[in-house]
C-alpha angles and dihedrals in degrees: 000000000000100000112032092179097040094109088056096046103043129055122219111270113183131185107277126225115240113252109287097235090050099048097046088067092067144025097239128125114303094220140064105212122229108237144176122021093352090061092050089052090055089057089050091058090070108108096205088227122212086238108028102203089180090080098036096103097192136134112246122182090341094309132104112251113196133334116337088211092053090232112197090240103165090049098054093038088057091050091046090054089059092046090245097143094164095061092038089055093049092054093044094051091048090077106015123056095189115030090159088068100041090042086064110031106024116110088225104240084176092067092047088057096042112129090213088063094062093081102007135014120306124252115272091248094153094053093041090055091052092048093054096051095042091050088051094052094044093048098048096253096124100079125155113279118211131193123221091212121091111189095190088230125119127208132189120206115200109209129030102218122118095288094048093046091049092051091048094047094050096045093044092055088047089062103259122131105247130196121184119205120204125181094207125072092253132047121238104077112208090358090063101033110019104047118065119242095247089063097037116012111220093227087063090056093045091049090060093045090053092049092051089048090053088051092056107268113137118219120200113187134189090036116124111205091194085083103101092219092054092045091051092051094048091049090050099044101043130065091220136014123204117195113208101159099138131226099299102160107099120220112249114259090226101247134087110260098174111144093000117132117211101041120117140159119248100249092048090050094046092045091053091047092052092046091051099040101036106028104024093238118147121229139196087230107090126228122247093246111141093354134118103241128204120191118196114210142025134247133071098314093050090050091050089054091051092049092046092050090051092052090048090058105255119183090229140337134213130182119211113212119190097204127071123270091243090065091067101046118117126229090279093054093252127132109237119221128209124210096277096049089048089054094047092051092048091051103036102024100244142065107268095222120106110189132211092024134124132172120266102172145340128243118215138174124245093279093052097255113148115252106164146356121227117204128213089257089059096252115143123214120192105234136176096168124036118190121192111212096164099130134258132298096205144283127325116276096213096066091048092049092048092056095036096239122149120244143175109177088323132024111284118242136154109280110276093011138092106214116109128212087277104078099224097036119091135175138205143170125030090341087064106032102024130243110347145131135300092249091054090048091054090048090050091049092052092048093047090050089059091054093046091049092051090050092052099041105024090241137036138216094188119116 
């Protein structure tokens, strides 16, 4: 530990969001990173605890305690404090394939478990992680890494989200020939299509895809493996198949939407918004421009829908939350706001959330266009665009059927393992564990890669 008194000398200084009324005018990064000497001081705040709970990565009383990737946080914080970005990077990449993603969209379980936060504020682990990887990219330290070993085995990964990319990255560096199949025109899965640009810029995703391509991973896009003929060919031509297709089946919003125009699920809406804003591709799903928008649900995806609607120029936005307001209060009795709720209040003068409400029925005009939403309490909300962000019911059935793997809501495997009922077919990520977070998907991908490698080679040296 280089600075034993650092946590006493330096106050927490986190990356600040740009002013709400400024950032809603564009799709650029939400945050202005802390840099230079101030960033090194944030590394110096790390106490190098005897028992660093920040990297524990365990479930305790139903809650996540510490980093699911077991990041070596005290080690790279110590190196960051000394400005030794090279060594900090080496320790960071030992456990995390994609710090540029988790450094932006992870909820930072590490900080929630930080010992320094017991009596003061936790270390800015999340921001420090982002600073290390971005310094590495900007200073030419992230160069292609090649292995001298060629196993002679080939693997196909179906799905290019965080789990699929992690599997591919691990197995490629192990010496296997890896091909990643993606049904959409661009690789990245939810990273490319499901997270708005202001939270995860698409050039950051593309930068990683290009690096992996340079390292030997083959990406094949616009190929849907739910086609039985394609699935059969992949199963026949590759030594192992890893299904990482996510949890794409949305949970029903609880009301009949048959024949109603103006009702969409969150991921469809966000995908269309990314296509339109980032890639210039038109969509049948309309924008929120000039419309009263109602988002059903809470959580990250609902917030992303609120923020996207604001940037598209909605006339107003509300967020229906089923649970009571009291359920969301912090230990001080205050109602926390995320970035989207902060933006809505800045623009419209009030927090968009309406608590203890759920939808009873929809009101339409004669042509079936949505006009209003009526809740079970009888309250009526004018609405021209209804977005269901109520979570996901599980993975798609068609991919499972094409490969012949058993599923319930997720693909069935032996507890704690990743192999399906088909011996050479494996699964990982949300398709395996259910709806979750990017950091969990990366952890799943790494764990699945170990099992695939052992299957192919009879042993593994992956960790």
